[in-house]
N, C-alpha and C positions, 0 to 999 in steps of 0.2 A: 504494500499499499504506499502511496506517496500523496503528497499535497500539491495541488495546482491552484494558482493564483491568477489563472486565466479570466476568471470573472471579475477580478480587481481591474485587470488592464482593460477589459471591455467597459467596465463602469467608468473609468476614467475617460475613454473616448466618448462615451455617452453624455459626460459631464463636461466635455470639452476641456479637459484638464491634462496637464503634462505631469510626468513624474516628479519633476522639480516643484511643480505646484502642490502635490500631494505631500512631498517631503516637507516643504514649508509649513502648510496647514495643518499637519499632523505632529510635526515636531520630530520626526524620525530621522536617524542619521543616514549618511550615504551609504555606509556599510550595510545597514538594515535593508535599505532599498535594493542594494545589490544582492543580498540573499533573497528577497522575494522575487527578484528578476531570475534567479537561478532555480527557484522553487525549493530553497532550502528552509529549514525550520526557523522560525522567529517566535518570541515570547507572545504570551496572549496579551500582555500589556501593550505591545506593539499593535496587535490587531485590533483592540479596543480602541487605540488612538486613532487608528485608520478609519475605523466605522464612526466614531466621534466626528472626525472631520468630514466624511463623506455622508453623514446622517444616515447610515444604513446598518443592516444586520450582518452579523458575521458570515452567514450563509450566502451573503450577496458578494462576498470577496474572495471565498476560498471553498474548496472541495476537496474531498479525498477520491483519488484515482485508484481504482482496484486493478491491479495488474494481474495476469494469470499466475494466481498463487498456487503452488503446490504445497500439499501438507504431508 
């Protein structure tokens, strides 16, 4: 299982915002923005700050991708 932030990037396009706008409005760092771009893990605090800045729910900015998992 992995995390996808594709919903976040689509939401930014819908709101006509750049990643720099997101960084400034949410107060996240450049390194955190890079982690999001790479689909890496970030803290829930970061996700909450993004949701506050975009006035959205956490499910509007991320989702879990289920890869073909073998048990």
